[in-house]
N, C-alpha and C positions, 0 to 999 in steps of 0.2 A: 478562663474564668467564666463561669456560668452566669447568665443574666437572669434577673427576676422575670418570671413568666408574665406577671402583670404588666410589665413595661411594654410588651408587645401590643397590648390592646389599647394603648393610648396614642399610638402613632397618628391616627386620624385626627385627634384633637390638636396635635401640633400643626397639621396641615391647615386646619381651619383658622388657627391663630395667625399663622404666617401669611396666609393669603388675604387677610383682612385689609392690609395696607397696600395691596398691589392693585395697579390699574391695568385691567386686562382688556384685550380687544381681539377680534377674530383674526386668525392667521391663515387657517386652511379650512376648506369645506368641500367635501365630496358629495355631489348631488345624488339623491336617491334615484333608483330605477325601479319602476313598478314590475318589470319582468324579472328582476333579481330576487331570489328567495334566500340565498345564503351569501355571507360576506366573510372571506378569509382575510383577516387583518393581522399584519405584522407591524408592530409599533415599537420603536426603539428610541430611547432618550438617554444621553450619556450623563446628564447632571441636572440637578434642580429638584423642585417640588412638583409632583404630578398627581392629578386626580383623574379617574376614569369612572363614568357613571352613565346611566341611561339619560337621554335627552328628550326634549318634547318636539323636536323638529322632524322633518322628513329626510334630512341628509343622512347618508351612510355613516359619515364621520365628520365631526366638527372639532377644530382645535382652537382654543383661545390661549393667549399668553400675555405677559407683561413685557415681552421682549420686542424690540424693533426688528423688523424683518431682516435688516442688514447685519444684525448682531449675532447671527447663528447660521450654521450650514444646515442644509436639509437635502434629502433625496426622496423622490416620490415616484411610484410606479403604480399603474392601475391597468387591469385587464379583465375582460369578461368572457367567460366560456359557458354558453348555455344560460342557466339560471344562477350561476355562481360568479361573483365578482371577487377578484383578488387585489388587495390594496397593501402596498408596502411603503411605510413612511418612517424615516429616520431623522432625528433632530440631534444636533450636537453643537458644542461651543465652537467658535472660530478657531481657537487654539485648543487642539485636542491633546490633553496631557498623557504622558507615558504612564506605564504601570506604577513606577515608583512615586511619581507625582500624584497619581490618583489615590494611592494608599495614604500618602501624606495629607492630601486634602480631606480624605474621608475621616482621618483620625483627628487632625488639628484644624480643619476648616471652621471658620467662624459662622455664626448664624447669618450674618450679612452675605457671606459667600453662597450659602444654600438658598437664601431667598432671592438671589439675583436672577434665577431662572424659575419661572412659574408657568406650568402647563395645565390646562384643563381640557379634557377630551370627553366628548359626548357621543353616545352611540344611539342607533335607531331602535326603538322599542318593538318595532314590527318586523324586524329581520332576524334571521338566525346567524350566529357568528361562530367562527373558530378564531380564537385569539392567541397570538404569540407575542408576548409582551416582554421587553428586555430593558433593564434599568442598570445604569452604572453607579452614580453617586447620588446621595440625597435621600428623599423620602417619596413614597408613593402610597396613594389611597385608592384602592380599586373596589368599587361597590357594584357588584353584579346583580343587585336587586332590579328586576324589571328588564333584564337583558337575557335573551334566549341564547345559550351557549352550548354548542355541540362538543367542542374540545377547547381546553384551556392549557396554555403553557406560560408560566411566569418565571423569569430568570433574573436574579439579582447578582451584580458584581459585589458592590459594597453598599448598596442602598438598603434602607429600612422600609419594608413594604407591609401594608395592611391590606388583605384581600378577603372578600367574603360577601355575605348577604346582610348588610347592616340594617335594613328595614325588614328583614326576614321574609321577603318575597321569594318563593321557591323558583328554581329554574323551570321554565315552562316546557322544556324539551328534555329528553334523556341525554345526559352527557356521557360520552364514552370515557374520556380520560381527563382527569384533573392533575396536571403536572406542575410541580414547583421545584426549582433548582436554586440552591443557595451556595455562592462561592464564599465571600467573606462578610456578607451583610446579614440581615435578618428578615424573615418572612413570618407573619402571623396570619393564619387562615381562620376566619371566624364563621361559625355556623356551616361547616363543611357539608352537613347532611342536606342542606337546601340545594346543593349542586345537582343532586340526583345522578351522581356519577357512578358508573360501574367499576371504574378503576381509578385509584389514586396512586400517583407515583411521586416520591419525594427523594431528592438527592441533596445531601448536605456535605459541603466541603469543610471549611473552617468556621462557618457561621452558625446561626441558630435558626431553628424552625419550630413553630408551634402549630399543631393541628388541633383545632377545637372541634371535637366530634360529640359534644354533649347533647345535641338535639336528637329528636326521634328519627330513627333510621327505618324507612318503610320497605326498602329493597336490599338485597345482598350487595356487598361491595368488597373489593380486594384492595388492600393498602400495601404497596411495595415501597419499602424505605431503605436507603443506603446512606450510611453516615461514615465520613472519613475521620476528621479530628474535631468535628463540631458537636452540636447538641440538638437532639430531637425530643421535643416535649409533646406528649399526646394526652389531651384531656378527654376522658372516656365518658360515654353515655351512661345512663342508669343501669343498674345490675340486671334488669330484665332483658337487655339487649344481648343476644348470644354472640360470643367472641372467641376467636382462637388466635394464638400468637405463635409463630415459628421464628426462631432467632438463630442466626449464624454469627457468632461473636468471636472475640479473641481475648487473651489475657490482659491486653492493654486497654480494654474498654470497660464501661459500666452499663449494665442493663438493669433498671430498677422497675420491677413489676408492682402493680398495686396488690393489695391483700386479697382481692377477689379472684385472682388467678391461682390455679393449682396445676401441677405437672400432668402431662398427658402424652407421655412418650419422650424421646430424646429431643431436647431443646424445643419442646412444644408445650404450650400452656393453654388452658381453657378456663372460662368462668363457669359459674353454676348454671347459667341459662343456656350453655352451649348445646347445640344439636346440629348434627351434620347436614340435615335437610331443612334447617330453619330458613324461612323466606327472607329474613332480615339479618342473616349472619354476616358479621364483619370479620374478615380474615386478614391478619397481618403477616407479611413476609418481610423480615427485617435482617439487614446485614450491617454490622458495625465493626470498624477497625480499631481506631484509637479514641473515639468520641464517647458520647453518652446518649442513651435512650431512656427516657423517664416517663412512665405512665402515671397519670394523676386522675383520681376519681373526683367527680363533681361535689 
């Protein structure tokens, strides 16, 4: 069953309402290092409500929670090589549910169950990051405004995730790859153009993914999407943005292009503004098996 595209964009509102009644306190803090220029951060949390955004302190990473320290398991590793720091932090319930129990909790879990784990993560505005973010169950709100990100990977098991540039501050560095992977949850990417990413990679299993590309695109980018049995929604920029779509599909799937595209060879479509040497060309390379890919105009 396809979900309403609009529902993706209100996940952040749920986070704000849920966190209003939580008493949070600092749990972890990784001190900043003036000699470190880049931070490779892998952060994994198996359940709860999580937010990530730029902070105002000098710490590399700071984590707040409403949890008591003894109520969850964690693993932490940090290393420094030259001017690059690598941080690996994983947080999980004391009782880690199996896959069948995880699915049951995701579908039938109460609001109280979701609110029991609250995590707030703050990053340093003055460092460059590569981010590898993994979520199991619950909800996540990832605001990249004010954070310099070289590479990004977001993976959801059954969680609903909102990621993007909510205050519309562009990435201050050139991002190489913006990668999102959906198993059974949902991911909504807002203002993707602010990432300044050369490559966008999207993998959808059984869940839903929304790519909001409605903003102005100043550089060329390639979007590689793979859909199994889920849904990929793409919100397109204005008709002045040159675009080309190449699709590898099957008879079990549905690919719905907007009216602005016209055939340009086998399984290839372009819009009116298309030019092979355009500096802001968006190229889509899409593969779909049993799911749906739907393009929507603004």
